[in-house]
C-alpha positions, 0 to 999 in steps of 0.5 A: 281284324286278324285273318288266319293266313295273315294276308291283307286285301289291298293297299292304300297309298297317300302321297303327301297327305295334307288333311289329318281328318281324311288320313284318319278316315282312310286309316279307319277304312283300311282297318275295316277292309283288312287293308294296309295304309302307306303314307308317302312323306312329307305329310302336312301334319303330325300323327298326334293331330287331334283331328286324325285321332278323332277320325280314326277313333280307337281303330288307329292302333289296329291299322297296318301302317307303313311310311315311305320317305318319298315317292321314289322309295315307295315306287321302288318297293312295289312293282308298277303293275300292281299300282293303280294311280287314282286321279281326276286326270284319267278317262279310265273308269275304275269300275272297268278294271279287275283288281287283284288282292294286294293291289295298290291304290295310290292317291295324291295330295288333296290340293294337287293330286299326283304328279303329272309326270307319274301319270304320264308314265303309267297312263294305262294304270290311271283310274278315275271316278266319274263325276259331274263337271260341276266339281273338280273332285270329291273328298279324298276319303270318299274316293278311297272308300269307293275304290277299296270297297269296289276292289273288295266287292270284286272278291266277294268280300273274302278275307273277312267281312260281316255280311 
């Protein structure tokens, strides 16, 4: 969906994504929320993967997609104060924050999350989703949906929406 002023709502960044279906689902979420998807290489799959395509359906061509060769390149492209580091290794609950349009939600690889050195560098910008102690984490695409739609809700669904 294009908006008259060309602005996006938020940015989702995936550091070294591993599961194509998650990335496909996340791409579809980004299209549905007028947000960009940034993929930080390396990826553990190809964009031609059938599971990525199946999850993204025909929305993939509408996605505002950007690639970064590595984490350093990505961090250089954006000021750290606009990035939220999404992790299970934080005490900062996501719903306690006020997000701004254009903010970035950075997620780590499904099997290992974000590098601890990065989390230690920006502890005040780490955020987490509360969950029971019975699991280590919830599915990555579910986490993205929770964060992205909470941020958008805080802006009263501006910049689109069919509510």
